C-alpha positions in Angstrom: 0.0 0.0 0.0 1.4 3.4 -1.0 0.4 6.2 1.4 0.0 9.7 0.2 0.8 12.7 2.4 -2.1 14.7 3.7 -2.1 18.4 3.7 -0.5 19.9 6.8 -2.2 22.7 8.7 -0.3 25.9 8.6 1.0 26.5 12.1 1.6 29.9 13.5 4.8 28.6 15.3 7.8 30.8 14.6 11.4 29.9 15.0 13.1 33.2 15.5 16.8 33.9 15.9 17.7 37.2 17.6 21.0 39.1 17.4 24.0 37.0 16.2 26.9 37.5 18.5 30.5 37.0 17.2 31.7 33.5 17.5 34.0 32.8 20.4 35.5 29.7 21.7 33.3 28.2 24.4 33.9 25.4 26.9 30.5 24.3 28.1 29.8 23.9 31.8 26.5 22.0 32.4 26.2 23.5 35.8 26.3 27.2 35.0 23.6 29.6 35.9 20.5 30.2 33.8 20.8 31.7 30.3 22.1 35.3 30.4 20.0 36.2 27.3 16.2 36.2 26.8 13.8 36.4 23.9 10.9 38.9 23.7 7.4 37.7 24.3 5.6 36.9 21.1 2.4 39.1 20.7 -0.8 37.1 20.6 -3.7 38.2 18.5 -7.1 38.1 20.1 -8.3 35.5 17.6 -5.6 33.1 18.8 -6.2 33.3 22.5 -7.6 29.8 22.7 -4.3 28.3 21.5 -2.1 30.1 24.1 -0.4 27.8 26.6 -1.6 28.0 30.2 1.9 27.8 31.6 5.5 28.0 30.4 7.2 24.8 29.0 8.8 22.9 31.9 12.4 22.6 30.9 14.2 19.8 33.0 16.5 21.1 35.6 19.7 19.8 34.0 19.1 22.1 31.0 18.2 25.3 32.9 21.7 26.6 32.3 20.9 27.0 28.5 17.1 27.1 28.2 14.1 28.8 29.8 10.5 29.3 28.7 7.6 31.6 29.0 4.1 30.9 27.8 5.0 32.1 24.3 8.7 31.5 23.7 11.6 29.3 24.7 15.0 31.0 24.9 18.0 28.8 24.1 21.5 30.2 24.6 23.9 29.6 21.8 27.5 28.9 22.3 28.6 32.4 21.3 26.1 33.9 23.8 23.3 34.9 21.4 19.7 33.9 22.0 17.9 31.4 19.8 14.1 31.9 20.1 11.5 29.2 19.6 7.8 29.8 19.7 5.9 27.4 22.0 2.5 28.9 21.4 1.1 26.1 19.3 2.6 23.2 21.2 0.6 21.5 23.9 3.4 19.3 24.9 7.2 19.9 24.7 9.3 16.9 26.0 12.1 14.4 25.2 14.8 17.0 25.9 18.4 16.0 25.2 21.8 17.6 24.5 24.9 16.2 22.7 27.9 15.3 24.6 29.8 18.4 23.5 26.9 20.7 24.3 26.5 21.9 20.7 23.1 20.3 19.8 20.0 20.7 21.9 16.8 18.9 21.0 13.2 18.3 22.1 9.9 16.9 20.7 6.7 18.9 20.3 3.0 17.9 20.1 0.3 20.2 19.0 -3.1 20.2 17.3 -2.8 17.5 14.6 1.0 18.1 14.4 4.2 17.0 16.0 7.8 17.0 15.3 11.4 17.0 16.7 13.5 20.2 16.7 17.3 20.3 16.9 19.0 23.6 17.7 22.6 23.9 16.5 24.1 26.1 19.2 27.1 27.0 17.0 27.3 30.3 15.1 24.3 29.6 12.9 21.8 29.1 15.7 19.8 27.1 13.3 16.6 25.3 14.3 16.4 22.0 12.3 13.2 20.0 11.8 14.2 16.3 12.1 10.9 14.5 12.7 12.4 12.3 15.5 15.6 12.5 17.5 18.4 12.0 14.9 21.0 9.3 14.9 24.7 10.5 14.7 27.4 8.9 12.7 30.2 7.2 14.7 32.5 10.1 14.2 29.7 12.6 15.0 30.3 14.6 11.8 26.8 13.7 10.4 23.4 12.8 11.6 20.2 11.4 10.0 16.6 10.8 10.9 13.6 9.0 9.4 10.0 9.8 10.1 6.8 8.6 8.5 3.5 9.0 10.4 0.1 7.7 9.3 -1.5 11.1 9.3 1.4 12.9 7.6 1.6 15.8 10.0 5.1 15.3 11.4 7.7 18.0 10.7 9.9 15.9 8.5 7.7 13.1 7.0 10.6 11.5 5.2 14.3 10.9 5.3 17.0 13.5 6.0 20.8 13.6 6.4 22.7 16.6 7.8 26.5 17.3 7.7 28.0 19.1 10.7 30.5 21.8 9.9 32.4 24.0 12.4 30.1 27.0 11.8 26.8 25.3 11.1 24.8 22.2 10.0 23.7 21.6 6.4 21.1 19.2 5.0 22.8 17.1 2.3 19.9 14.8 1.5 16.1 15.1 1.8 13.3 12.8 0.7 10.0 14.2 1.8 7.6 13.8 -1.1 5.1 11.8 0.9 5.4 8.7 -1.2 7.4 6.5 1.2 5.8 3.1 1.3 5.4 1.4 4.7 5.1 2.6 8.3 7.4 3.3 11.2 10.7 4.0 9.4 13.7 3.6 11.7 17.4 4.2 11.4 19.3 1.1 12.7 22.9 2.3 12.3 25.5 4.1 10.2 28.1 2.3 8.2 31.0 4.7 8.0 29.8 8.1 6.7 28.3 7.1 3.4 25.8 4.4 4.3 22.8 4.2 6.7 20.8 1.1 7.4 17.1 1.4 7.9 14.0 -0.8 8.4 10.3 -0.2 7.9 7.1 -2.1 8.8 5.3 -3.4 5.8 1.9 -1.6 5.5 0.3 -4.8 4.3 1.3 -6.6 7.5 -0.6 -4.1 9.7 -4.2 -5.4 9.7 -7.2 -5.0 11.9 -7.0 -7.3 14.9 -7.5 -7.4 18.6 -4.0 -5.8 19.0 -3.4 -2.1 19.3 -1.8 -0.3 16.3 1.5 -0.1 18.2 1.4 -3.8 18.9 0.7 -4.6 15.3 3.7 -2.4 14.3 6.0 -4.3 16.6 4.9 -7.7 15.2 4.8 -6.6 11.6 7.3 -7.8 9.0 10.1 -5.3 8.6 11.8 -4.6 5.3 15.5 -3.5 5.1 16.8 -0.5 3.2 20.0 1.4 2.9 20.6 5.0 2.2 24.0 5.1 0.4 26.2 7.7 -1.2 27.6 6.2 -4.4 29.4 9.3 -5.5 26.6 10.8 -7.5 24.4 11.5 -4.5 22.5 9.6 -1.9 20.2 6.7 -3.0 17.6 4.8 -1.2 17.9 1.0 -2.0 16.0 -2.0 -0.7 18.1 -4.8 0.7 16.8 -8.2 -0.4 
């Protein structure tokens, strides 16, 4: 069964980056005080009042040195001291926080009205907010990462496959497949093979049938097909592994 991508609602969430401070060398201390920068509150139109959060996002204590939230915006402190601003207005739940070992990448998952997604903030000079669908998987040498997301409704913030390359000043997407025509459900990245091959599996749509089991249980028991994303010199290709 081939699944088409449904239309996504246009969200009012904004990912705003404020003043870019000059890049400076930074050794991260996970126990420093709260961020020294802050983002301005995002104005709310009267028509949108029903969608405003009742309280700020609860940022786990171990990340309070780099992130804080109000009812409208989360402030993330970049490595150079600038503020990266992320609108939380449309997100009912913000959770699954994590940070990379070197402190450069900070991520979390969001759930809203008929939408969800994972967001990775590159705290280097770019201060980029990357939509990765789910928490990405880093290559062994941590110079690249990739993610795979395919939801039944088609309202995730990636809905496909993505590969990003990490440079000293920023992170660039080098491959994207998001045309909504991926066959199967529950795409997963199993592992990297060097820096030019990624192994993935996916549950066959035909194997998920109506039964007394929940959809999640059906997925776990469904036959999984194996794929590779591989760079053969002329670009990344998705290939089924027989």
